[in-house]
C-alpha positions in Angstrom: 16.4 23.7 -4.6 16.1 20.4 -5.8 16.2 17.7 -3.0 19.6 16.0 -3.3 19.0 11.8 -4.6 19.6 9.2 -1.8 20.0 6.5 -4.3 19.4 5.9 -7.9 18.2 2.8 -9.8 18.5 2.9 -13.6 17.7 0.1 -16.0 18.8 -2.6 -13.6 18.3 -6.3 -14.2 19.2 -9.6 -12.6 19.7 -12.8 -14.1 20.2 -16.0 -12.2 21.0 -19.4 -13.6 18.6 -22.4 -12.8 20.1 -26.0 -12.8 18.2 -29.3 -12.5 20.8 -30.8 -11.2 23.9 -29.9 -9.0 26.3 -31.8 -11.2 25.2 -29.8 -14.2 27.4 -26.7 -13.1 30.8 -29.1 -13.1 29.5 -30.6 -16.3 28.8 -26.6 -17.8 32.3 -25.8 -16.8 34.1 -28.5 -17.9 31.9 -28.5 -21.3 31.8 -24.9 -21.8 28.1 -25.6 -22.8 25.0 -23.9 -20.7 23.4 -26.3 -19.0 21.2 -24.2 -16.9 17.9 -22.0 -17.6 18.3 -18.3 -17.5 16.0 -17.0 -15.3 15.5 -12.8 -14.9 14.4 -11.8 -11.5 14.1 -8.2 -12.5 13.9 -6.5 -15.9 14.7 -2.9 -16.6 13.8 -1.3 -13.2 14.3 2.4 -13.2 13.5 4.8 -10.5 15.2 7.6 -8.1 14.7 8.1 -4.2 14.9 11.6 -2.9 16.8 12.2 0.5 13.9 11.8 3.0 11.9 9.8 0.9 9.5 7.0 2.6 8.7 4.7 0.0 7.1 1.1 0.4 7.5 -1.8 -2.4 4.3 -4.1 -3.0 4.2 -6.9 -5.2 3.4 -10.7 -4.5 5.9 -13.5 -3.8 8.2 -14.1 -6.2 7.6 -10.6 -8.0 11.2 -9.5 -7.4 11.2 -7.5 -3.8 13.5 -9.0 -2.4 16.2 -9.3 -5.4 15.6 -5.6 -5.7 17.0 -4.8 -2.2 19.4 -7.3 -2.1 20.7 -5.6 -5.4 20.3 -2.2 -3.5 22.2 -3.0 0.0 25.2 -4.6 -2.5 24.4 -8.2 -1.3 24.2 -9.2 -5.2 25.5 -7.4 -8.0 22.7 -6.7 -11.4 23.5 -8.1 -14.3 22.6 -5.0 -16.3 22.2 -1.2 -15.3 23.9 0.7 -12.3 23.0 1.4 -8.9 24.0 4.7 -6.9 23.8 5.2 -2.9 24.8 8.5 -1.8 24.2 8.3 2.2 25.1 5.4 5.0 22.6 2.6 4.6 21.5 0.0 7.4 19.4 -2.8 6.2 17.4 -5.5 7.7 16.5 -8.2 5.2 16.7 -11.5 6.9 16.0 -12.3 10.7 19.3 -12.4 12.2 21.0 -11.1 9.2 25.1 -10.8 10.1 24.1 -13.3 13.4 25.7 -16.4 14.5 23.2 -18.9 15.5 25.4 -19.9 18.5 26.6 -16.9 19.8 24.4 -15.4 22.5 22.6 -12.1 22.1 25.0 -10.5 23.4 27.9 -11.5 21.5 25.6 -10.9 18.3 25.2 -7.3 19.1 29.1 -6.5 18.6 28.7 -9.1 15.4 25.7 -7.6 14.0 27.0 -3.8 14.6 30.4 -4.5 13.2 28.7 -5.8 10.1 26.5 -2.7 9.9 30.2 -0.8 9.8 29.9 0.2 13.9 33.5 0.1 15.6 33.8 -1.6 19.1 33.7 1.6 21.2 30.7 3.0 19.5 28.9 -0.8 19.9 29.7 -0.2 23.3 28.2 2.8 23.5 24.9 2.1 22.5 24.4 -1.5 23.7 22.1 -0.5 26.6 19.9 1.3 24.7 19.9 -1.7 21.5 19.1 -3.8 24.9 16.3 -1.6 26.3 14.7 -1.4 22.9 14.7 -5.0 22.0 13.3 -5.8 26.0 15.3 -8.9 25.6 17.5 -8.4 28.8 17.2 -11.7 30.7 17.9 -13.5 27.0 21.0 -11.9 25.9 23.5 -14.0 27.3 21.7 -17.7 25.7 22.8 -18.6 22.4 20.2 -16.5 19.8 19.1 -20.2 18.1 17.3 -20.3 21.0 15.1 -17.5 20.4 11.9 -17.8 18.8 11.6 -16.1 15.5 9.7 -12.6 17.4 12.8 -12.5 19.6 14.9 -13.0 16.6 13.2 -9.8 15.0 13.5 -7.5 18.0 17.0 -8.2 18.4 17.8 -7.7 14.5 15.7 -4.6 14.4 17.1 -3.1 17.6 20.8 -3.0 16.5 20.2 -2.2 12.8 18.4 1.1 13.8 21.6 2.1 16.1 23.1 2.4 13.4 21.4 5.9 13.1 21.0 5.5 9.1 20.7 8.1 6.9 18.9 5.3 4.3 16.6 2.5 6.4 16.1 -0.5 4.0 13.6 -3.1 5.8 12.2 -6.3 4.1 9.1 -8.0 5.7 11.1 -9.1 8.8 9.2 -7.3 11.0 6.0 -9.2 10.3 7.3 -12.0 12.8 6.9 -9.6 16.0 3.9 -9.0 18.1 1.9 -6.5 17.3 3.3 -4.4 20.0 6.4 -4.5 19.0 5.3 -4.1 15.3 4.2 -0.8 16.5 7.1 0.0 18.3 9.2 -0.3 15.4 7.2 1.8 13.1 7.1 4.7 15.8 10.8 4.4 15.6 10.9 4.2 12.0 8.7 7.5 11.8 11.3 9.2 13.8 13.7 8.1 11.4 11.6 9.8 8.8 11.6 13.3 10.6 15.1 13.0 11.2 15.3 13.6 7.4 16.7 9.8 6.5 15.3 7.8 3.6 13.4 4.7 4.2 12.3 1.8 1.7 10.6 -1.0 2.8 8.8 -4.2 1.9 5.5 -4.4 2.9 2.9 -7.1 2.2 0.4 -5.0 4.7 -0.9 -2.0 2.3 -2.4 -0.4 5.4 0.8 0.4 6.8 2.4 1.0 3.1 -0.6 3.8 2.7 0.2 5.4 6.2 3.6 4.9 6.9 4.8 6.2 2.9 4.6 8.8 0.7 5.3 7.1 -2.5 5.1 3.4 -3.3 6.7 1.5 -6.0 4.6 -2.0 -7.3 6.9 -4.6 -8.7 5.1 -7.2 -10.9 6.8 -10.0 -12.8 10.6 -8.6 -12.3 9.0 -5.1 -13.3 8.2 -1.9 -12.1 4.6 -1.8 -12.7 3.7 1.2 -10.9 5.6 4.0 -9.3 3.1 6.9 -7.5 0.8 7.8 -4.4 0.4 4.9 -2.0 -3.6 4.7 -2.4 -3.6 4.5 -5.8 -0.4 1.9 -6.0 -1.9 0.0 -3.2 -5.6 -0.1 -4.7 -4.4 -1.0 -8.2 -2.0 -3.8 -6.3 -5.1 -5.3 -4.7 -7.1 -5.0 -7.9 -4.1 -7.6 -9.7 -4.5 -9.8 -6.8 -8.3 -10.3 -7.0 -8.0 -10.6 -10.6 -5.0 -13.1 -10.1 -7.3 -15.3 -7.6 -10.6 -15.2 -10.1 -8.1 -16.4 -12.9 -6.8 -19.1 -10.2 -10.6 -20.1 -10.2 -11.3 -20.2 -13.8 -13.5 -16.7 -13.8 -16.2 -18.0 -11.9 -16.5 -15.9 -8.9 -16.6 -12.8 -10.4 -14.8 -10.9 -13.4 -12.8 -7.7 -14.2 -13.5 -4.6 -15.3 -13.7 -5.6 -19.1 -17.2 -6.9 -18.0 -18.3 -3.8 -17.6 -19.4 -1.9 -21.0 -21.9 0.4 -19.5 -19.5 2.8 -17.7 -19.3 6.5 -18.3 -17.3 7.1 -21.3 -13.8 8.6 -20.6 -15.1 12.2 -22.0 -17.7 12.2 -19.1 -15.7 11.1 -16.4 -14.3 13.4 -13.7 -10.7 14.3 -13.8 -9.2 12.0 -11.2 -5.8 12.9 -13.1 -5.4 16.3 -13.9 -3.3 15.9 -16.7 -5.2 13.4 -18.4 -8.0 15.5 -17.7 -6.0 18.5 -19.7 -5.2 15.8 -22.3 -8.6 15.1 -23.5 -9.7 18.7 -22.8 -12.1 18.3 -19.7 -12.2 20.6 -16.5 -10.4 18.8 -13.5 -11.9 20.4 -10.8 -16.1 19.2 -11.6 -17.7 17.2 -13.8 -21.1 15.1 -14.3 -19.6 12.2 -13.0 -16.5 10.9 -10.6 -15.0 8.5 -13.4 -14.0 5.2 -12.4 -10.3 4.2 -13.4 -10.8 2.1 -16.0 -8.3 -0.8 -17.0 -6.8 -1.1 -13.4 -9.3 -4.1 -12.4 -10.6 -2.1 -9.3 -14.1 -2.5 -10.8 -15.4 -6.2 -10.2 -18.4 -8.2 -9.6 -20.6 -10.6 -10.8 -22.0 -8.3 -13.2 -25.7 -9.1 -12.6 -26.1 -5.4 -11.5 -23.6 -2.2 -13.1 -23.0 1.0 -11.6 -23.5 3.2 -14.4 -22.7 6.5 -12.9 -21.6 8.0 -9.5 -22.3 11.8 -8.9 -21.4 13.9 -6.2 -23.5 17.2 -6.0 -23.1 20.2 -3.3 -25.2 22.6 -1.6 -26.5 24.0 -5.0 -27.1 20.4 -6.3 -24.8 20.8 -9.2 -21.7 18.3 -9.6 -18.6 18.9 -7.7 -15.0 17.1 -7.1 -14.6 19.5 -4.4 -16.8 19.9 -1.4 -17.0 21.4 2.0 -17.5 20.2 5.4 -20.3 21.6 7.4 -22.2 21.6 3.9 -24.5 19.5 2.4 -23.8 17.0 0.1 -25.0 14.6 -2.0 -24.1 11.1 -3.8 -26.0 9.4 -6.2 -25.5 6.1 -7.7 -26.8 5.6 -11.0 -27.3 1.4 -11.5 -28.7 -1.2 -14.2 -29.0 -4.9 -14.4 -31.2 -7.3 -13.0 -30.8 -8.9 -9.5 -33.9 -10.9 -7.8 -32.7 -11.0 -4.3 -34.2 -9.7 -1.0 -31.0 -9.7 0.6 -29.2 -7.3 -1.3 -26.7 -4.4 0.6 -25.9 -0.8 -0.8 -22.8 0.5 0.6 -20.0 3.2 0.2 -17.0 3.0 2.0 -15.1 6.3 2.5 -11.1 6.0 2.8 -8.8 8.7 3.3 -5.6 9.1 1.3 -3.5 7.3 3.8 -5.6 4.1 3.9 -7.5 5.1 7.1 -11.7 3.8 6.5 -13.4 7.1 7.3 -17.1 6.0 7.4 -19.0 3.6 5.7 -22.7 4.5 4.2 -24.9 1.9 4.4 -28.6 2.0 3.3 -29.5 -0.8 5.7 -28.3 1.1 8.4 -30.2 4.3 7.4 -33.4 1.9 7.3 -33.7 2.1 3.6 -34.7 -1.7 2.3 -33.6 -2.7 -1.2 -36.0 -4.6 -3.0 -35.2 -6.8 -6.0 -33.4 -5.0 -8.6 -34.8 -4.6 -11.9 -33.8 -2.4 -15.0 -32.3 1.1 -14.2 -32.3 3.1 -10.7 -30.8 5.5 -8.8 -29.6 5.1 -5.2 -29.4 8.8 -3.4 -27.2 9.1 -0.4 -27.6 12.8 1.3 -24.8 13.9 4.0 -26.1 16.9 5.6 -24.1 18.3 6.9 -20.5 16.7 6.0 -18.7 16.2 9.0 -15.7 15.0 7.2 -12.3 16.7 7.6 -10.5 18.8 5.4 -8.5 16.1 3.0 -8.5 14.0 0.1 -10.9 10.6 0.1 -11.6 7.8 -2.3 -15.4 6.3 -3.0 -15.8 2.2 -2.7 -19.6 1.9 -3.8 -20.9 -1.3 -3.8 -23.7 -3.9 -4.1 -23.4 -7.3 -2.6 -25.8 -10.0 -1.2 -25.7 -10.5 2.6 -26.5 -13.9 3.2 -24.7 -14.5 5.8 -23.6 -11.3 7.5 -20.7 -10.8 5.3 -20.1 -11.0 1.5 -17.8 -13.7 -0.3 -16.5 -12.6 -4.0 -19.3 -14.6 -5.2 -21.8 -12.8 -3.4 -20.5 -9.5 -4.9 -22.7 -8.0 -7.9 -20.1 -4.9 -8.2 -17.6 -3.2 -6.2 -15.9 -0.1 -7.4 -12.7 -0.3 -5.3 -11.7 3.5 -4.6 -12.5 4.3 -7.7 -13.6 7.8 -7.0 -11.6 10.4 -5.6 -13.1 13.5 -3.6 -11.4 16.5 -2.1 -12.7 18.0 1.3 -12.4 21.6 2.2 -13.1 23.6 4.8 -13.6 27.5 4.6 -11.6 29.3 7.0 -9.1 26.8 8.1 -6.2 25.6 6.4 -4.8 22.2 8.2 -6.6 18.9 8.3 -8.7 17.1 10.7 -10.1 13.7 10.8 -13.6 14.8 11.6 -15.5 17.8 11.9 -17.1 17.0 15.1 -20.3 19.1 16.1 -20.0 20.4 19.9 -22.0 22.4 22.3 -20.1 24.9 24.4 -20.9 26.4 28.0 -19.1 28.8 29.9 -19.7 28.6 33.7 -17.7 31.5 35.0 -16.7 31.5 38.9 
């Protein structure tokens, strides 16, 4: 049975007219000759959102994220394309949107509720719940303009979610709230999601997008640059941010993937994407190397040392992309290069698919001193037994100079950011857990 569409965005573009001077608008009207410069905030953006989906939107400031939400909510109309909305919608795009600064908090609850489509009786029934959620009881009779940004965020969110929307759209409005209230808001959003509602929200916090969402959209320069699993989209978005920073610094600190000419060829890389594996005739389950996702910029560093292979083997020492909790697992990092430093660190960060950092494998913490690296070699990491719980994980091996107790970009020799996927299973139990914690049991009768 096909899940119904909550909203559909098809070939949507938005063009604004930019004028250098205010009087140019009048001159253009009178002369009937263009006096503006066209600016396309969005170009040919298409996607569908199924009912009940939780979708995050990431992108740099000015990429077009807020413009997209304004079009979806009907605040402005698209220049080209069509947007279809099939369910009742509530949106938080700006702090205090629909509120009057001189009205009290109480008055703005009724004003904001009316803007969202509630009648007076419905607002009265929900008023106490709105105030309780916002925790602004003693401030409800003072002007809204006297509220701090955090207080405005509290009241705005409390009114918006009181509509019990079938589609909830949130811009970065919650960023102004304190950590406690933001956590409370996202707990409320989770409950809304569990009720079957659709949630679409913009956030610069990749961790929250990965924890909350099942899908992510990446808007870049007004176009849809990515649409898919949050862990992959957020990784590639962060890589693009690093690349942008590198370009701003004239490439002095680190370089993108193109500098690494010695990565394993595609035909030797493990199939992270099963469709890509099938297309080139490679098996999707196991392979010699867990392959770096080339072309995304998630591999970077100074290039003095390069990781040339990343191999995972099971208890039989055969290469595997699926391993089992409770069994021995070995990770081998092949490298090549020259780094005559005495302060090197070699680390593998293991991140769960929802963005949670599960563990860090640090050579120094295991008692291994890293000598200056010259030529080729291999680092071997033995996990016996593997304690990770069942689920999908991403490996991020990296080598850097630990000169000050932390690494700046200029200290990173090579970093493969979540470039390798690993599936952990458990024999005899079908559900996911965070960790397979060993335990001793004892029974004392009586």
